[in-house]
Every structure is written in structure tokens, then in C-alpha cells.
SEFISE-210572 format. One record per residue: residue number from 0; residue in one letter; x, y, z of N, C-alpha, C in turn. Coordinates in Angstrom, 3 decimals, padded with zeros to 6 digits, always signed. Layout:
BEGIN
<lumdo seq="NUM" type="A" n_xx="X" n_yy="Y" n_zz="Z" ca_xx="X" ca_yy="Y" ca_zz="Z" c_xx="X" c_yy="Y" c_zz="Z"/>
...
//
This chain:
BEGIN
<lumdo seq="0" type="X" n_xx="+181.755" n_yy="+002.446" n_zz="-048.766" ca_xx="+180.863" ca_yy="+002.681" ca_zz="-047.698" c_xx="+181.582" c_yy="+003.143" c_zz="-046.364"/>
<lumdo seq="1" type="X" n_xx="+180.958" n_yy="+004.131" n_zz="-045.700" ca_xx="+181.581" ca_yy="+004.630" ca_zz="-044.493" c_xx="+180.943" c_yy="+003.925" c_zz="-043.315"/>
<lumdo seq="2" type="X" n_xx="+181.829" n_yy="+003.734" n_zz="-042.226" ca_xx="+181.373" ca_yy="+003.102" ca_zz="-040.902" c_xx="+181.675" c_yy="+004.290" c_zz="-039.873"/>
<lumdo seq="3" type="X" n_xx="+180.539" n_yy="+004.588" n_zz="-039.278" ca_xx="+180.667" ca_yy="+005.587" ca_zz="-038.055" c_xx="+180.942" c_yy="+004.916" c_zz="-036.849"/>
<lumdo seq="4" type="X" n_xx="+181.691" n_yy="+005.383" n_zz="-036.023" ca_xx="+181.867" ca_yy="+004.844" ca_zz="-034.664" c_xx="+181.005" c_yy="+005.599" c_zz="-033.651"/>
<lumdo seq="5" type="X" n_xx="+180.202" n_yy="+004.964" n_zz="-032.905" ca_xx="+179.464" ca_yy="+005.536" ca_zz="-031.766" c_xx="+180.280" c_yy="+006.247" c_zz="-030.958"/>
<lumdo seq="6" type="X" n_xx="+179.922" n_yy="+007.451" n_zz="-030.529" ca_xx="+180.673" ca_yy="+008.192" ca_zz="-029.600" c_xx="+180.041" c_yy="+008.358" c_zz="-028.257"/>
<lumdo seq="7" type="X" n_xx="+179.047" n_yy="+007.420" n_zz="-027.996" ca_xx="+178.417" ca_yy="+007.314" ca_zz="-026.678" c_xx="+177.616" c_yy="+008.588" c_zz="-026.226"/>
<lumdo seq="8" type="X" n_xx="+177.048" n_yy="+009.309" n_zz="-027.087" ca_xx="+176.348" ca_yy="+010.492" ca_zz="-026.769" c_xx="+175.014" c_yy="+010.206" c_zz="-025.982"/>
<lumdo seq="9" type="X" n_xx="+174.483" n_yy="+009.041" n_zz="-026.209" ca_xx="+173.230" ca_yy="+008.581" ca_zz="-025.651" c_xx="+171.914" c_yy="+009.251" c_zz="-026.215"/>
<lumdo seq="10" type="X" n_xx="+172.104" n_yy="+009.965" n_zz="-027.300" ca_xx="+170.903" ca_yy="+010.612" ca_zz="-027.848" c_xx="+169.847" c_yy="+009.684" c_zz="-028.345"/>
<lumdo seq="11" type="X" n_xx="+170.276" n_yy="+008.584" n_zz="-028.900" ca_xx="+169.292" ca_yy="+007.474" ca_zz="-029.371" c_xx="+168.530" c_yy="+006.926" c_zz="-028.246"/>
<lumdo seq="12" type="X" n_xx="+169.095" n_yy="+007.025" n_zz="-027.084" ca_xx="+168.436" ca_yy="+006.452" ca_zz="-025.882" c_xx="+167.457" c_yy="+007.312" c_zz="-025.209"/>
<lumdo seq="13" type="X" n_xx="+167.385" n_yy="+008.632" n_zz="-025.685" ca_xx="+166.549" ca_yy="+009.518" ca_zz="-024.995" c_xx="+165.839" c_yy="+010.389" c_zz="-026.022"/>
<lumdo seq="14" type="X" n_xx="+165.704" n_yy="+009.869" n_zz="-027.189" ca_xx="+164.931" ca_yy="+010.720" ca_zz="-028.171" c_xx="+163.690" c_yy="+009.911" c_zz="-028.755"/>
<lumdo seq="15" type="X" n_xx="+163.965" n_yy="+008.656" n_zz="-029.229" ca_xx="+163.003" ca_yy="+007.894" ca_zz="-029.887" c_xx="+162.369" c_yy="+006.815" c_zz="-028.919"/>
<lumdo seq="16" type="X" n_xx="+161.079" n_yy="+006.524" n_zz="-028.948" ca_xx="+160.521" ca_yy="+005.479" ca_zz="-028.231" c_xx="+161.384" c_yy="+004.153" c_zz="-028.272"/>
<lumdo seq="17" type="X" n_xx="+161.520" n_yy="+003.414" n_zz="-027.234" ca_xx="+162.323" ca_yy="+002.139" ca_zz="-027.229" c_xx="+161.380" c_yy="+001.083" c_zz="-026.702"/>
<lumdo seq="18" type="X" n_xx="+161.160" n_yy="+000.027" n_zz="-027.572" ca_xx="+160.388" ca_yy="-001.118" ca_zz="-027.214" c_xx="+161.168" c_yy="-002.391" c_zz="-027.275"/>
<lumdo seq="19" type="X" n_xx="+160.794" n_yy="-003.235" n_zz="-026.446" ca_xx="+161.502" ca_yy="-004.531" ca_zz="-026.283" c_xx="+160.499" c_yy="-005.664" c_zz="-026.409"/>
<lumdo seq="20" type="X" n_xx="+160.957" n_yy="-006.767" n_zz="-027.210" ca_xx="+160.021" ca_yy="-007.903" ca_zz="-027.486" c_xx="+160.208" c_yy="-008.937" c_zz="-026.386"/>
<lumdo seq="21" type="X" n_xx="+159.402" n_yy="-009.974" n_zz="-026.490" ca_xx="+159.418" ca_yy="-011.109" ca_zz="-025.497" c_xx="+160.826" c_yy="-011.874" c_zz="-025.677"/>
<lumdo seq="22" type="X" n_xx="+161.374" n_yy="-011.955" n_zz="-026.779" ca_xx="+162.698" ca_yy="-012.474" ca_zz="-027.057" c_xx="+163.762" c_yy="-011.773" c_zz="-026.275"/>
<lumdo seq="23" type="X" n_xx="+163.630" n_yy="-010.324" n_zz="-026.336" ca_xx="+164.593" ca_yy="-009.554" ca_zz="-025.629" c_xx="+164.461" c_yy="-009.691" c_zz="-024.169"/>
<lumdo seq="24" type="X" n_xx="+163.257" n_yy="-009.928" n_zz="-023.726" ca_xx="+162.979" ca_yy="-010.115" ca_zz="-022.250" c_xx="+163.580" c_yy="-011.498" c_zz="-021.738"/>
<lumdo seq="25" type="X" n_xx="+163.601" n_yy="-012.442" n_zz="-022.663" ca_xx="+164.148" ca_yy="-013.723" ca_zz="-022.285" c_xx="+165.619" c_yy="-013.602" c_zz="-022.115"/>
<lumdo seq="26" type="X" n_xx="+166.227" n_yy="-012.814" n_zz="-023.084" ca_xx="+167.676" ca_yy="-012.619" ca_zz="-023.242" c_xx="+168.108" c_yy="-011.780" c_zz="-021.979"/>
<lumdo seq="27" type="X" n_xx="+167.335" n_yy="-010.765" n_zz="-021.553" ca_xx="+167.742" ca_yy="-009.831" ca_zz="-020.528" c_xx="+166.573" c_yy="-009.749" c_zz="-019.607"/>
<lumdo seq="28" type="X" n_xx="+166.461" n_yy="-010.432" n_zz="-018.552" ca_xx="+165.379" ca_yy="-010.374" ca_zz="-017.555" c_xx="+165.047" c_yy="-009.015" c_zz="-016.983"/>
<lumdo seq="29" type="X" n_xx="+166.104" n_yy="-008.077" n_zz="-016.780" ca_xx="+165.867" ca_yy="-006.765" ca_zz="-016.253" c_xx="+164.999" c_yy="-005.968" c_zz="-017.060"/>
<lumdo seq="30" type="X" n_xx="+164.762" n_yy="-006.254" n_zz="-018.330" ca_xx="+163.800" ca_yy="-005.578" ca_zz="-019.193" c_xx="+162.426" c_yy="-005.559" c_zz="-018.566"/>
<lumdo seq="31" type="X" n_xx="+161.995" n_yy="-006.752" n_zz="-018.090" ca_xx="+160.605" ca_yy="-006.864" ca_zz="-017.461" c_xx="+160.622" c_yy="-006.127" c_zz="-016.254"/>
<lumdo seq="32" type="X" n_xx="+161.659" n_yy="-006.061" n_zz="-015.479" ca_xx="+161.711" ca_yy="-005.327" ca_zz="-014.149" c_xx="+161.680" c_yy="-003.786" c_zz="-014.370"/>
<lumdo seq="33" type="X" n_xx="+162.429" n_yy="-003.277" n_zz="-015.319" ca_xx="+162.601" ca_yy="-001.894" ca_zz="-015.467" c_xx="+161.537" c_yy="-001.252" c_zz="-016.528"/>
<lumdo seq="34" type="X" n_xx="+161.120" n_yy="-002.114" n_zz="-017.453" ca_xx="+160.255" ca_yy="-001.575" ca_zz="-018.467" c_xx="+158.778" c_yy="-001.653" c_zz="-018.088"/>
<lumdo seq="35" type="X" n_xx="+158.009" n_yy="-001.059" n_zz="-018.876" ca_xx="+156.508" ca_yy="-001.162" ca_zz="-018.600" c_xx="+155.927" c_yy="-002.120" c_zz="-019.681"/>
<lumdo seq="36" type="X" n_xx="+155.256" n_yy="-003.202" n_zz="-019.061" ca_xx="+154.715" ca_yy="-004.058" ca_zz="-019.997" c_xx="+153.475" c_yy="-003.485" c_zz="-020.615"/>
<lumdo seq="37" type="X" n_xx="+153.442" n_yy="-003.584" n_zz="-021.984" ca_xx="+152.234" ca_yy="-002.974" ca_zz="-022.729" c_xx="+150.949" c_yy="-003.791" c_zz="-022.558"/>
<lumdo seq="38" type="X" n_xx="+149.875" n_yy="-003.082" n_zz="-022.620" ca_xx="+148.577" ca_yy="-003.773" ca_zz="-022.658" c_xx="+148.521" c_yy="-004.921" c_zz="-023.724"/>
<lumdo seq="39" type="X" n_xx="+147.922" n_yy="-006.027" n_zz="-023.434" ca_xx="+147.924" ca_yy="-007.157" ca_zz="-024.305" c_xx="+147.563" c_yy="-006.685" c_zz="-025.822"/>
<lumdo seq="40" type="X" n_xx="+146.567" n_yy="-005.817" n_zz="-025.956" ca_xx="+146.086" ca_yy="-005.346" ca_zz="-027.312" c_xx="+147.122" c_yy="-004.436" c_zz="-027.975"/>
<lumdo seq="41" type="X" n_xx="+148.161" n_yy="-004.023" n_zz="-027.302" ca_xx="+149.269" ca_yy="-003.181" ca_zz="-027.875" c_xx="+150.410" c_yy="-003.994" c_zz="-028.221"/>
<lumdo seq="42" type="X" n_xx="+150.500" n_yy="-005.152" n_zz="-027.710" ca_xx="+151.650" ca_yy="-006.050" ca_zz="-027.952" c_xx="+151.610" c_yy="-006.550" c_zz="-029.435"/>
<lumdo seq="43" type="X" n_xx="+152.945" n_yy="-006.662" n_zz="-029.842" ca_xx="+153.155" ca_yy="-007.143" ca_zz="-031.223" c_xx="+154.411" c_yy="-008.175" c_zz="-030.989"/>
<lumdo seq="44" type="X" n_xx="+154.867" n_yy="-008.807" n_zz="-032.090" ca_xx="+155.994" ca_yy="-009.722" ca_zz="-031.858" c_xx="+157.309" c_yy="-008.836" c_zz="-031.469"/>
<lumdo seq="45" type="X" n_xx="+157.287" n_yy="-007.550" n_zz="-031.835" ca_xx="+158.528" ca_yy="-006.682" ca_zz="-031.480" c_xx="+158.247" c_yy="-005.854" c_zz="-030.242"/>
<lumdo seq="46" type="X" n_xx="+157.023" n_yy="-005.724" n_zz="-029.856" ca_xx="+156.768" ca_yy="-004.791" ca_zz="-028.753" c_xx="+155.953" c_yy="-005.519" c_zz="-027.539"/>
<lumdo seq="47" type="X" n_xx="+156.626" n_yy="-005.810" n_zz="-026.483" ca_xx="+156.030" ca_yy="-006.319" ca_zz="-025.337" c_xx="+156.187" c_yy="-005.366" c_zz="-024.100"/>
<lumdo seq="48" type="X" n_xx="+157.423" n_yy="-004.761" n_zz="-024.092" ca_xx="+157.731" ca_yy="-003.728" ca_zz="-022.968" c_xx="+158.223" c_yy="-002.505" c_zz="-023.619"/>
<lumdo seq="49" type="X" n_xx="+157.983" n_yy="-001.385" n_zz="-022.944" ca_xx="+158.317" ca_yy="-000.106" ca_zz="-023.397" c_xx="+159.393" c_yy="+000.382" c_zz="-022.337"/>
<lumdo seq="50" type="X" n_xx="+160.593" n_yy="+000.815" n_zz="-022.880" ca_xx="+161.760" ca_yy="+001.109" ca_zz="-022.039" c_xx="+161.988" c_yy="+002.697" c_zz="-022.075"/>
<lumdo seq="51" type="X" n_xx="+161.399" n_yy="+003.330" n_zz="-023.091" ca_xx="+161.468" ca_yy="+004.779" ca_zz="-023.161" c_xx="+160.413" c_yy="+005.246" c_zz="-024.123"/>
<lumdo seq="52" type="X" n_xx="+159.688" n_yy="+006.186" n_zz="-023.856" ca_xx="+159.668" ca_yy="+007.122" ca_zz="-022.631" c_xx="+158.887" c_yy="+006.436" c_zz="-021.536"/>
<lumdo seq="53" type="X" n_xx="+159.320" n_yy="+006.805" n_zz="-020.305" ca_xx="+158.613" ca_yy="+006.347" ca_zz="-019.094" c_xx="+158.545" c_yy="+007.497" c_zz="-018.121"/>
<lumdo seq="54" type="X" n_xx="+157.599" n_yy="+007.546" n_zz="-017.282" ca_xx="+157.551" ca_yy="+008.621" ca_zz="-016.427" c_xx="+158.759" c_yy="+008.697" c_zz="-015.441"/>
<lumdo seq="55" type="X" n_xx="+159.307" n_yy="+009.867" n_zz="-015.230" ca_xx="+160.427" ca_yy="+010.233" ca_zz="-014.441" c_xx="+161.759" c_yy="+009.744" c_zz="-014.993"/>
<lumdo seq="56" type="X" n_xx="+161.831" n_yy="+009.347" n_zz="-016.332" ca_xx="+163.011" ca_yy="+009.041" ca_zz="-016.877" c_xx="+163.311" c_yy="+010.014" c_zz="-018.153"/>
<lumdo seq="57" type="X" n_xx="+164.558" n_yy="+010.508" n_zz="-018.105" ca_xx="+165.004" ca_yy="+011.292" ca_zz="-019.341" c_xx="+165.477" c_yy="+010.606" c_zz="-020.486"/>
<lumdo seq="58" type="X" n_xx="+165.753" n_yy="+009.333" n_zz="-020.188" ca_xx="+166.330" ca_yy="+008.364" ca_zz="-021.301" c_xx="+166.004" c_yy="+006.967" c_zz="-020.915"/>
<lumdo seq="59" type="X" n_xx="+166.282" n_yy="+005.974" n_zz="-021.543" ca_xx="+166.199" ca_yy="+004.642" ca_zz="-021.307" c_xx="+166.751" c_yy="+004.330" c_zz="-019.837"/>
<lumdo seq="60" type="X" n_xx="+166.000" n_yy="+003.580" n_zz="-019.215" ca_xx="+166.577" ca_yy="+003.179" ca_zz="-017.732" c_xx="+167.883" c_yy="+002.507" c_zz="-017.693"/>
<lumdo seq="61" type="X" n_xx="+168.274" n_yy="+002.034" n_zz="-018.808" ca_xx="+169.733" ca_yy="+001.220" ca_zz="-018.887" c_xx="+170.775" c_yy="+002.120" c_zz="-019.337"/>
<lumdo seq="62" type="X" n_xx="+170.543" n_yy="+003.366" n_zz="-019.543" ca_xx="+171.495" ca_yy="+004.232" ca_zz="-019.923" c_xx="+172.206" c_yy="+004.744" c_zz="-018.514"/>
<lumdo seq="63" type="X" n_xx="+173.492" n_yy="+004.432" n_zz="-018.392" ca_xx="+174.176" ca_yy="+004.859" ca_zz="-017.088" c_xx="+174.567" c_yy="+006.374" c_zz="-017.078"/>
<lumdo seq="64" type="X" n_xx="+175.083" n_yy="+006.769" n_zz="-016.047" ca_xx="+175.572" ca_yy="+008.242" ca_zz="-016.001" c_xx="+176.784" c_yy="+008.557" c_zz="-016.945"/>
<lumdo seq="65" type="X" n_xx="+177.380" n_yy="+007.583" n_zz="-017.460" ca_xx="+178.433" ca_yy="+007.751" ca_zz="-018.405" c_xx="+177.923" c_yy="+007.756" c_zz="-019.858"/>
<lumdo seq="66" type="X" n_xx="+176.663" n_yy="+007.657" n_zz="-019.965" ca_xx="+175.989" ca_yy="+007.495" ca_zz="-021.279" c_xx="+176.276" c_yy="+006.188" c_zz="-021.935"/>
<lumdo seq="67" type="X" n_xx="+176.537" n_yy="+005.209" n_zz="-021.207" ca_xx="+176.774" ca_yy="+003.905" ca_zz="-021.788" c_xx="+175.558" c_yy="+002.935" c_zz="-021.491"/>
<lumdo seq="68" type="X" n_xx="+175.325" n_yy="+002.085" n_zz="-022.231" ca_xx="+174.203" ca_yy="+001.010" ca_zz="-022.015" c_xx="+174.674" c_yy="+000.083" c_zz="-020.918"/>
<lumdo seq="69" type="X" n_xx="+173.889" n_yy="-000.078" n_zz="-019.839" ca_xx="+174.234" ca_yy="-000.992" ca_zz="-018.819" c_xx="+173.925" c_yy="-002.439" c_zz="-019.183"/>
<lumdo seq="70" type="X" n_xx="+173.210" n_yy="-002.701" n_zz="-020.300" ca_xx="+172.881" ca_yy="-004.043" ca_zz="-020.777" c_xx="+173.340" c_yy="-004.249" c_zz="-022.164"/>
<lumdo seq="71" type="X" n_xx="+174.431" n_yy="-003.677" n_zz="-022.573" ca_xx="+174.804" ca_yy="-003.643" ca_zz="-023.991" c_xx="+174.925" c_yy="-005.068" c_zz="-024.538"/>
<lumdo seq="72" type="X" n_xx="+175.544" n_yy="-006.008" n_zz="-023.858" ca_xx="+175.662" ca_yy="-007.427" ca_zz="-024.440" c_xx="+174.262" c_yy="-007.984" c_zz="-024.681"/>
<lumdo seq="73" type="X" n_xx="+173.281" n_yy="-007.669" n_zz="-023.892" ca_xx="+171.863" ca_yy="-008.349" ca_zz="-023.982" c_xx="+170.972" c_yy="-007.256" c_zz="-024.348"/>
<lumdo seq="74" type="X" n_xx="+171.259" n_yy="-006.081" n_zz="-024.980" ca_xx="+170.330" ca_yy="-005.084" ca_zz="-025.334" c_xx="+169.250" c_yy="-005.563" c_zz="-026.300"/>
<lumdo seq="75" type="X" n_xx="+168.050" n_yy="-004.861" n_zz="-026.308" ca_xx="+166.931" ca_yy="-005.262" ca_zz="-027.243" c_xx="+167.376" c_yy="-005.195" c_zz="-028.693"/>
<lumdo seq="76" type="X" n_xx="+166.619" n_yy="-006.006" n_zz="-029.457" ca_xx="+166.944" ca_yy="-006.043" ca_zz="-030.874" c_xx="+166.825" c_yy="-004.664" c_zz="-031.588"/>
<lumdo seq="77" type="X" n_xx="+165.881" n_yy="-003.862" n_zz="-031.177" ca_xx="+165.767" ca_yy="-002.553" ca_zz="-031.814" c_xx="+167.106" c_yy="-001.722" c_zz="-031.544"/>
<lumdo seq="78" type="X" n_xx="+167.689" n_yy="-001.914" n_zz="-030.474" ca_xx="+168.916" ca_yy="-001.097" ca_zz="-030.238" c_xx="+170.167" c_yy="-001.817" c_zz="-031.063"/>
<lumdo seq="79" type="X" n_xx="+170.063" n_yy="-003.116" n_zz="-031.235" ca_xx="+171.097" ca_yy="-003.808" ca_zz="-032.000" c_xx="+170.984" c_yy="-003.275" c_zz="-033.440"/>
<lumdo seq="80" type="X" n_xx="+169.867" n_yy="-002.980" n_zz="-033.924" ca_xx="+169.664" ca_yy="-002.453" ca_zz="-035.394" c_xx="+169.934" c_yy="-001.024" c_zz="-035.551"/>
<lumdo seq="81" type="X" n_xx="+170.003" n_yy="-000.238" n_zz="-034.520" ca_xx="+170.328" ca_yy="+001.107" ca_zz="-034.567" c_xx="+171.735" c_yy="+001.419" c_zz="-034.937"/>
<lumdo seq="82" type="X" n_xx="+172.045" n_yy="+002.023" n_zz="-036.042" ca_xx="+173.396" ca_yy="+002.202" ca_zz="-036.578" c_xx="+173.966" c_yy="+003.678" c_zz="-036.249"/>
<lumdo seq="83" type="X" n_xx="+175.064" n_yy="+003.766" n_zz="-035.678" ca_xx="+175.765" ca_yy="+004.961" ca_zz="-035.521" c_xx="+175.971" c_yy="+005.636" c_zz="-036.948"/>
<lumdo seq="84" type="X" n_xx="+175.690" n_yy="+007.017" n_zz="-036.896" ca_xx="+175.866" ca_yy="+007.750" ca_zz="-038.197" c_xx="+174.670" c_yy="+007.654" c_zz="-039.044"/>
<lumdo seq="85" type="X" n_xx="+173.628" n_yy="+006.841" n_zz="-038.926" ca_xx="+172.464" ca_yy="+006.657" ca_zz="-039.735" c_xx="+171.705" c_yy="+007.948" c_zz="-039.672"/>
<lumdo seq="86" type="X" n_xx="+170.677" n_yy="+008.036" n_zz="-040.713" ca_xx="+169.892" ca_yy="+009.180" ca_zz="-040.582" c_xx="+169.171" c_yy="+009.362" c_zz="-039.221"/>
<lumdo seq="87" type="X" n_xx="+168.659" n_yy="+008.276" n_zz="-038.627" ca_xx="+168.014" ca_yy="+008.258" ca_zz="-037.436" c_xx="+168.976" c_yy="+008.745" c_zz="-036.368"/>
<lumdo seq="88" type="X" n_xx="+170.174" n_yy="+008.235" n_zz="-036.317" ca_xx="+171.204" ca_yy="+008.752" ca_zz="-035.348" c_xx="+171.408" c_yy="+010.299" c_zz="-035.388"/>
<lumdo seq="89" type="X" n_xx="+171.609" n_yy="+010.618" n_zz="-036.687" ca_xx="+171.928" ca_yy="+012.084" ca_zz="-036.815" c_xx="+170.657" c_yy="+012.866" c_zz="-036.369"/>
<lumdo seq="90" type="X" n_xx="+169.481" n_yy="+012.410" n_zz="-036.581" ca_xx="+168.304" ca_yy="+013.066" ca_zz="-036.094" c_xx="+168.182" c_yy="+013.219" c_zz="-034.539"/>
<lumdo seq="91" type="X" n_xx="+168.503" n_yy="+012.143" n_zz="-034.021" ca_xx="+168.472" ca_yy="+011.986" ca_zz="-032.534" c_xx="+169.500" c_yy="+013.040" c_zz="-031.933"/>
<lumdo seq="92" type="X" n_xx="+170.662" n_yy="+013.096" n_zz="-032.625" ca_xx="+171.679" ca_yy="+014.014" ca_zz="-032.103" c_xx="+171.190" c_yy="+015.539" c_zz="-032.350"/>
<lumdo seq="93" type="X" n_xx="+170.592" n_yy="+015.767" n_zz="-033.465" ca_xx="+170.081" ca_yy="+017.088" ca_zz="-033.776" c_xx="+169.068" c_yy="+017.457" c_zz="-032.682"/>
<lumdo seq="94" type="X" n_xx="+168.081" n_yy="+016.518" n_zz="-032.389" ca_xx="+167.070" ca_yy="+016.886" ca_zz="-031.380" c_xx="+167.639" c_yy="+017.121" c_zz="-030.006"/>
<lumdo seq="95" type="X" n_xx="+168.795" n_yy="+016.518" n_zz="-029.693" ca_xx="+169.368" ca_yy="+016.618" ca_zz="-028.401" c_xx="+170.373" c_yy="+017.808" c_zz="-028.298"/>
<lumdo seq="96" type="X" n_xx="+170.435" n_yy="+018.499" n_zz="-029.527" ca_xx="+171.405" ca_yy="+019.652" ca_zz="-029.534" c_xx="+172.826" c_yy="+019.257" c_zz="-029.651"/>
<lumdo seq="97" type="X" n_xx="+173.082" n_yy="+018.083" n_zz="-030.220" ca_xx="+174.517" ca_yy="+017.584" ca_zz="-030.373" c_xx="+174.907" c_yy="+017.629" c_zz="-031.799"/>
<lumdo seq="98" type="X" n_xx="+176.184" n_yy="+018.053" n_zz="-032.065" ca_xx="+176.616" ca_yy="+018.094" ca_zz="-033.414" c_xx="+176.619" c_yy="+016.716" c_zz="-033.997"/>
<lumdo seq="99" type="X" n_xx="+176.244" n_yy="+016.719" n_zz="-035.423" ca_xx="+176.349" ca_yy="+015.505" ca_zz="-036.152" c_xx="+177.638" c_yy="+014.890" c_zz="-036.155"/>
<lumdo seq="100" type="X" n_xx="+177.606" n_yy="+013.532" n_zz="-036.301" ca_xx="+178.789" ca_yy="+012.806" ca_zz="-036.449" c_xx="+179.486" c_yy="+013.249" c_zz="-037.756"/>
<lumdo seq="101" type="X" n_xx="+180.780" n_yy="+013.634" n_zz="-037.791" ca_xx="+181.441" ca_yy="+014.199" ca_zz="-038.973" c_xx="+182.130" c_yy="+013.125" c_zz="-039.628"/>
<lumdo seq="102" type="X" n_xx="+182.578" n_yy="+013.394" n_zz="-040.847" ca_xx="+183.364" ca_yy="+012.423" ca_zz="-041.681" c_xx="+184.594" c_yy="+012.028" c_zz="-041.023"/>
<lumdo seq="103" type="X" n_xx="+185.283" n_yy="+012.838" n_zz="-040.235" ca_xx="+186.505" ca_yy="+012.588" ca_zz="-039.711" c_xx="+186.281" c_yy="+011.612" c_zz="-038.523"/>
<lumdo seq="104" type="X" n_xx="+185.075" n_yy="+011.272" n_zz="-038.117" ca_xx="+184.874" ca_yy="+010.379" ca_zz="-037.031" c_xx="+184.558" c_yy="+009.052" c_zz="-037.569"/>
<lumdo seq="105" type="X" n_xx="+184.689" n_yy="+008.856" n_zz="-038.819" ca_xx="+184.290" ca_yy="+007.633" ca_zz="-039.437" c_xx="+185.563" c_yy="+006.997" c_zz="-040.096"/>
<lumdo seq="106" type="X" n_xx="+185.451" n_yy="+005.720" n_zz="-040.367" ca_xx="+186.460" ca_yy="+004.817" ca_zz="-040.971" c_xx="+185.938" c_yy="+004.200" c_zz="-042.221"/>
<lumdo seq="107" type="X" n_xx="+186.524" n_yy="+004.361" n_zz="-043.368" ca_xx="+186.050" ca_yy="+003.729" ca_zz="-044.455" c_xx="+186.214" c_yy="+002.177" c_zz="-044.430"/>
<lumdo seq="108" type="X" n_xx="+185.190" n_yy="+001.574" n_zz="-044.845" ca_xx="+185.275" ca_yy="+000.031" ca_zz="-044.922" c_xx="+186.058" c_yy="-000.373" c_zz="-046.072"/>
//
């Protein structure tokens, strides 16, 4: 199995909707400050706040100018599950006009 290393392109943070749970909010209080709380009838165990897309943001509000996550240690669970080199990662890169992660950027497990 191959393991791809994230190259910090930020494509995942500005391509797909990003939602955070109440658990994420407890771990990282800035989520409630920066995100939009969903209407109660839209909330699920995984979705309490929307972090992207939001008006006037081209990517998640926590993506810094270096395309690094400003809350990486306390990032939402959906971000923790996102895998570099996955089909979803490669699709985000494609939509952003970024070359796919190549085999020479991965390390065999």
C-alpha cells in the first residue's frame, strides 16, 4: 500500500464543503467563532457548523496564506479523515487546476 505525503496545496480546503460537529467545536472553540452555525433542522451529529463555503471566503477560514491549516492539531474530524492521495484529494487538485500527486511523491508502507 502506498502512502502519499500532503504537499500543502490547500485544494481540499477550498473545493468541498467543510462541516464541523459539536465535538469539533468543543475541541476547537474558534470553529464556533469563524464558522456558520447551521439551522437546527440541518444539524446532524457530524454537522453543526459550516466552515466552507462561506461568503467572502475562497477556502476554509482556517487556511493561512501559506496554505497550512491554522488549527491543524484541533482540526475537525472530517479533515482528520481526509487522506492525501485519495480519490477525493486527487479530485480536489484536479478542480483547482493542480497536478495530481504522483507516485514519486509517495512512500511505500
